[in-house]
Backbone as CSV, one residue per row, in Angstrom:
resi,resn,N_x,N_y,N_z,CA_x,CA_y,CA_z,C_x,C_y,C_z
1,MET,0.848,-1.172,0.000,0.000,0.000,0.000,0.897,1.239,0.000
2,ASN,0.447,2.267,-0.651,1.195,3.509,-0.759,1.309,4.184,0.620
3,GLN,2.441,4.823,0.882,2.665,5.488,2.168,1.656,6.603,2.400
4,THR,1.267,7.312,1.346,0.303,8.395,1.490,-1.054,7.857,1.937
5,VAL,-1.455,6.725,1.383,-2.725,6.109,1.763,-2.667,5.639,3.207
6,LYS,-1.544,5.062,3.609,-1.396,4.585,4.978,-1.472,5.739,5.971
7,LYS,-0.795,6.856,5.657,-0.828,8.011,6.554,-2.214,8.637,6.601
8,THR,-2.902,8.670,5.463,-4.253,9.217,5.424,-5.204,8.356,6.251
9,LEU,-5.103,7.030,6.119,-5.936,6.141,6.919,-5.643,6.286,8.404
10,LEU,-4.387,6.490,8.755,-4.015,6.679,10.154,-4.650,7.946,10.723
11,VAL,-4.560,9.040,9.984,-5.129,10.311,10.450,-6.653,10.216,10.527
12,VAL,-7.281,9.656,9.495,-8.736,9.515,9.488,-9.187,8.618,10.636
13,GLY,-8.457,7.543,10.895,-8.801,6.647,12.001,-8.724,7.329,13.348
14,ILE,-7.688,8.129,13.559,-7.546,8.839,14.828,-8.661,9.869,14.999
15,VAL,-8.975,10.592,13.928,-10.034,11.606,14.004,-11.392,10.952,14.271
16,LEU,-11.711,9.877,13.549,-12.988,9.198,13.759,-13.091,8.596,15.156
17,LEU,-12.005,8.029,15.638,-12.006,7.444,16.973,-12.216,8.526,18.033
18,GLY,-11.517,9.644,17.902,-11.675,10.745,18.856,-13.071,11.330,18.827
19,TYR,-13.619,11.534,17.627,-14.965,12.091,17.508,-16.013,11.124,18.063
20,GLY,-15.836,9.831,17.809,-16.780,8.840,18.323,-16.781,8.776,19.834
21,ILE,-15.595,8.842,20.445,-15.510,8.837,21.905,-16.111,10.118,22.477
22,TYR,-15.874,11.252,21.809,-16.453,12.520,22.273,-17.975,12.483,22.234
23,THR,-18.553,11.972,21.140,-20.009,11.916,21.053,-20.602,10.878,21.990
24,LEU,-19.819,9.890,22.377,-20.282,8.891,23.329,-20.380,9.484,24.729
25,ILE,-19.450,10.386,25.066,-19.385,10.947,26.415,-20.249,12.198,26.565
26,ALA,-20.215,13.098,25.592,-20.913,14.381,25.699,-22.419,14.194,25.532
27,PRO,-23.224,14.809,26.390,-24.672,14.705,26.234,-25.162,15.530,25.048
28,GLU,-26.206,15.040,24.378,-26.759,15.741,23.219,-27.633,16.911,23.638
29,ALA,-28.473,16.708,24.622,-29.385,17.760,25.052,-29.510,17.723,26.566
30,SER,-29.593,18.878,27.171,-29.782,18.942,28.609,-30.718,20.091,28.948
31,VAL,-31.534,19.858,29.970,-32.492,20.859,30.434,-32.302,21.009,31.934
32,SER,-32.192,22.260,32.384,-32.066,22.536,33.816,-33.186,23.467,34.249
33,ILE,-33.934,23.021,35.219,-34.974,23.854,35.816,-34.751,23.813,37.319
34,GLY,-34.171,24.876,37.843,-33.862,24.906,39.270,-32.833,23.842,39.610
35,ASP,-33.187,22.965,40.532,-32.289,21.883,40.933,-32.437,20.644,40.057
36,LEU,-33.488,20.601,39.238,-33.746,19.455,38.374,-32.934,19.575,37.081
37,SER,-32.184,18.549,36.751,-31.377,18.543,35.534,-31.624,17.233,34.779
38,ILE,-31.956,17.349,33.494,-32.248,16.176,32.666,-31.317,16.200,31.459
39,GLU,-30.650,15.070,31.191,-29.762,14.946,30.045,-30.218,13.770,29.182
40,ALA,-30.128,13.930,27.860,-30.527,12.876,26.927,-29.372,12.560,25.989
41,GLN,-29.197,11.270,25.686,-28.138,10.831,24.784,-28.665,9.762,23.841
42,ASN,-28.111,9.756,22.635,-28.365,8.694,21.671,-26.993,8.247,21.172
43,ASN,-26.533,7.078,21.597,-25.159,6.641,21.348,-25.010,5.686,20.177
44,THR,-26.048,5.428,19.416,-25.940,4.428,18.358,-24.975,4.867,17.253
45,ASP,-24.985,6.139,16.889,-24.078,6.612,15.838,-22.631,6.647,16.311
46,SER,-22.415,6.867,17.596,-21.039,6.948,18.083,-20.353,5.582,18.032
47,TYR,-21.094,4.505,18.226,-20.499,3.169,18.124,-20.055,2.875,16.690
48,ILE,-20.843,3.317,15.727,-20.479,3.128,14.314,-19.229,3.931,13.983
49,THR,-19.156,5.170,14.487,-17.996,6.022,14.237,-16.732,5.431,14.859
50,ILE,-16.841,4.911,16.067,-15.690,4.278,16.721,-15.256,3.040,15.936
51,GLY,-16.201,2.253,15.466,-15.876,1.063,14.678,-15.173,1.401,13.377
52,LEU,-15.645,2.444,12.689,-14.982,2.863,11.451,-13.575,3.398,11.733
53,GLY,-13.407,4.110,12.827,-12.079,4.606,13.200,-11.110,3.466,13.490
54,LEU,-11.588,2.467,14.211,-10.729,1.309,14.492,-10.391,0.541,13.220
55,ALA,-11.354,0.425,12.311,-11.096,-0.267,11.044,-10.046,0.481,10.223
56,ALA,-10.126,1.806,10.193,-9.137,2.593,9.452,-7.756,2.461,10.079
57,LEU,-7.685,2.429,11.411,-6.393,2.252,12.072,-5.797,0.880,11.779
58,VAL,-6.621,-0.159,11.813,-6.124,-1.511,11.529,-5.641,-1.612,10.096
59,LEU,-6.378,-1.015,9.150,-5.959,-1.050,7.752,-4.656,-0.290,7.525
60,SER,-4.436,0.782,8.299,-3.210,1.548,8.110,-1.989,0.763,8.618
61,PHE,-2.171,-0.095,9.596,-1.050,-0.880,10.133,-0.953,-2.274,9.531
62,LEU,-1.963,-2.704,8.780,-2.055,-4.084,8.326,-1.042,-4.453,7.245
63,SER,-0.906,-3.643,6.239,-0.066,-4.038,5.109,1.418,-3.946,5.476
64,GLY,2.170,-4.889,4.956,3.596,-4.940,5.222,4.409,-4.109,4.249
65,LYS,5.688,-3.967,4.552,6.588,-3.213,3.670,7.056,-4.095,2.517
66,LYS,7.260,-3.465,1.375,7.764,-4.211,0.213,9.108,-3.645,-0.197
């Protein structure tokens, strides 16, 4: 595999992994009324993003040198 492709996959994998972890942790919506605080999250898309990031990282390290 070309070095440029490997470096691009590495960068894309790191970005996707970081974004997926951020969306997994950060709440999507929150409402505060006095002492009452309600937070809502939908984590289904973040798991897909983390999986794609891990796949890109594995592909960047998978091919050997020629």
